[in-house]
C-alpha positions, 0 to 999 in steps of 0.5 A, a space after each residue: 522522506 515521504 510515507 506512501 499509503 496505498 489502498 488496493 484490491 487484495 488480489 493485486 497485493 502479490 503483483 504490487 509487491 513484486 513491482 516494488 521489489 523490482 525497484 529495490 523497495 523491500 520495507 513496507 507494512 501490509 494491513 487488511 482493511 475495509 472501506 468505502 469509495 465509488 465501488 458499488 455495493 455487492 450482495 451476499 447470502 449468509 445462512 440463507 439470508 441476503 445481505 448488502 456489503 457496503 464496506 469492501 475488503 482492501 489491503 493497505 500498504 504503508 511505505 516510507 521512502 526517500 523523496 527520490 523514490 516516491 514517483 517510481 513507487 507510485 508509478 509501480 503501484 498504479 501499474 500493478 494494482 490497476 484493473 480500470 474498474 471502480 474500487 482500484 484504490 488510492 495512494 496518499 503521500 505524507 511528509 515524514 518529519 522524523 524517524 527513530 530506530 526503536 532498538 537503538 533509540 537513534 534518529 533514523 536519517 537514512 531510510 534507504 537502509 530498507 532498500 535492497 541493494 542487490 547484495 
């Protein structure tokens, strides 16, 4: 099993989820985050005062997958989240050593249960 963490632009979330669902991936966690990369600072006005925005709003998707689904998921995220500009995001891949079902307390050995089988 592997865990993908994808940091993407918020406006790309809907398209990215549609792409993942087209692969049958329906289990994931979404968090609103802020961060800093190569994306340039922006400027705003609040109550008549100018300010610099150095941390940009992003969305983090966390997905645990069987090894065979990692490459298709990465391709889908890159395809649906890319604008070609700085600030498009990153994808990180981590090994998952163990997983447990909180309701039953049992080891969760088949992460593919989170896959939509089309039924």
